[in-house]
C-alpha positions in Angstrom: 0.0 0.0 0.0 1.2 3.5 -0.7 0.3 6.7 1.2 0.7 10.0 -0.5 1.9 12.9 1.7 3.0 16.3 0.4 3.3 14.9 -3.2 5.5 12.0 -2.2 4.4 8.3 -2.3 5.5 6.3 0.8 5.3 2.6 0.9 3.5 1.2 3.9 3.4 -2.6 4.5 0.7 -4.3 6.6 1.1 -7.8 7.9 -2.5 -8.4 6.7 -4.5 -6.4 4.3 -6.4 -3.7 6.2 -9.7 -4.4 4.5 -9.4 -8.2 4.6 -10.7 -8.2 1.1 -9.5 -8.6 -2.5 -8.8 -5.6 -4.8 -8.1 -5.1 -8.4 -6.3 -2.1 -10.1 -8.3 1.0 -9.2 -11.3 -0.9 -7.9 -11.0 -2.1 -4.3 -13.8 -4.0 -2.6 -14.2 -2.9 1.0 -16.1 -4.5 3.8 -17.7 -2.9 6.8 -19.6 -4.7 9.5 -22.4 -2.2 10.2 -22.3 -2.9 14.0 -18.8 -1.5 13.9 -19.9 1.8 12.6 -20.4 4.4 15.3 -22.2 7.6 14.3 -21.7 10.9 16.1 -24.2 11.4 18.9 -25.0 14.6 20.7 -27.0 16.3 23.4 -29.7 17.1 20.8 -30.8 15.2 17.6 -28.0 15.1 15.1 -28.8 15.5 11.3 -28.7 12.4 9.1 -25.2 13.0 7.6 -23.7 11.8 10.9 -24.9 8.3 9.8 -23.2 8.5 6.4 -20.8 5.6 5.9 -20.0 5.7 2.1 -20.2 8.3 -0.6 -20.0 8.0 -4.4 -20.6 10.4 -7.2 -24.3 9.6 -7.5 -25.4 8.6 -4.0 -24.5 8.2 -0.3 -25.1 5.3 2.0 -26.1 5.9 5.6 -26.1 3.3 8.4 -28.6 3.5 11.3 -27.1 1.3 13.9 -27.6 0.5 17.6 -26.5 3.7 19.5 -27.2 6.0 22.3 -29.9 8.6 21.7 -29.6 12.3 22.4 -28.8 12.9 26.0 -30.0 16.4 26.8 -32.7 16.1 29.5 -35.3 17.7 27.3 -34.2 16.2 24.0 -36.7 14.5 21.6 -34.8 11.5 20.0 -37.3 11.2 17.1 -36.1 12.8 13.9 -37.7 16.0 12.8 -39.9 16.3 9.8 -38.0 17.2 6.6 -37.9 16.9 2.9 -34.8 16.2 0.9 -34.3 18.5 -2.0 -31.1 16.9 -3.3 -31.9 13.2 -3.0 -34.5 10.5 -2.6 -34.4 8.3 0.5 -34.4 4.5 0.2 -34.4 2.8 3.6 -33.9 -0.9 4.1 -35.0 -2.0 7.6 -32.6 -4.8 8.6 -33.6 -5.4 12.2 -34.7 -3.9 15.5 -37.3 -1.3 16.4 -37.2 1.6 14.0 -38.5 4.2 16.5 -39.7 6.8 13.9 -42.0 4.4 12.0 -45.2 2.6 12.9 -45.7 -1.0 11.7 -42.3 -1.3 9.9 -41.0 -4.9 9.8 -37.7 -6.5 9.3 -36.9 -6.7 5.6 -39.2 -3.9 4.4 -38.0 -1.0 2.2 -39.4 2.5 2.0 -38.9 5.2 -0.6 -39.3 8.8 0.2 -39.1 10.8 -3.1 -37.0 14.0 -3.1 -39.1 17.1 -2.1 -41.8 15.1 -0.4 -42.1 16.1 3.3 -41.8 13.2 5.7 -40.8 12.4 9.3 -41.8 10.4 12.3 -45.2 8.7 12.2 -47.9 9.9 14.5 -47.1 8.9 18.1 -43.4 8.3 17.4 -42.3 11.7 18.9 -44.1 11.0 22.1 -42.8 7.4 22.3 -39.2 8.5 21.8 -39.2 10.9 24.8 -37.1 9.4 27.6 -35.6 6.7 25.5 -31.8 6.3 26.0 -30.8 3.8 23.3 -31.9 2.2 20.1 -31.2 -1.2 18.8 -32.3 -0.4 15.2 -30.3 -1.5 12.2 -31.2 0.0 8.8 -29.3 1.0 5.7 -30.3 4.1 3.7 -29.3 5.0 0.2 -29.8 8.6 -0.9 -29.5 8.7 -4.7 -29.0 12.2 -6.2 -31.1 11.4 -9.2 -34.7 10.2 -9.1 -35.1 6.4 -9.1 -37.2 4.5 -11.5 -39.6 2.0 -10.0 -40.0 -1.4 -11.7 -43.3 -3.1 -12.2 -42.1 -5.9 -9.9 -41.4 -3.3 -7.1 -44.9 -1.8 -7.6 -46.4 -5.2 -7.0 -44.7 -5.2 -3.5 -46.1 -1.8 -2.6 -48.0 -1.5 0.7 -51.0 0.4 -0.6 -51.8 2.5 2.5 -48.2 3.4 3.5 -48.7 7.0 2.5 -51.5 7.2 5.0 -49.2 6.2 7.9 -48.6 9.9 8.6 -52.3 10.5 9.2 -53.6 10.5 12.8 -56.9 8.8 13.3 
C-alpha cells in the first residue's frame, strides 16, 4: 500500500490487508460490519449526515445502527420532519425497532421521493421521549437522481403506506 503525503508516495506494508478483502487495479472491494460503525451522537438530535458511511458520485449510504440517543434532559430523539431537495431516501430495515416508524417490519424497504415532506409517524415523537438507546439496524441509500420503480417493485407496494402519517 502507498500513502501520498506532500506529493511523495510512501510505501506502507501491513502484515495483513487492512480491509481483509480482494482488490483489483483501481477498484477495491471494501467490507464494513455495520455494527462496527459508530455515528456521532450529541445532546440534541443530530442530522442524518452523521450516519453517512459511504459516498459515491451519485449517492451516499447511511447506516442507522444501535447507538445512544440524544442525551439532553429535554431532547426528543425522534427525527424531525423534513424533505430532501437533493436526493431521494431509500431505507432498508434490517432489524430492531425503528422508532420513527409505525408497523415497519424487518426486511421492508421504504422510498421517500425528493421534495416530499416526511418524518416520524404519529405517536413516534411521544414514544421517543425518555428513550436512551436504540437497537435499530437500517441502511439508507440517498441517490441524487430520481429512481425508477419497476413493475415488480410496484407489486410489492404497501398500498396504504402513504396514510401512515395521518392521525386517526
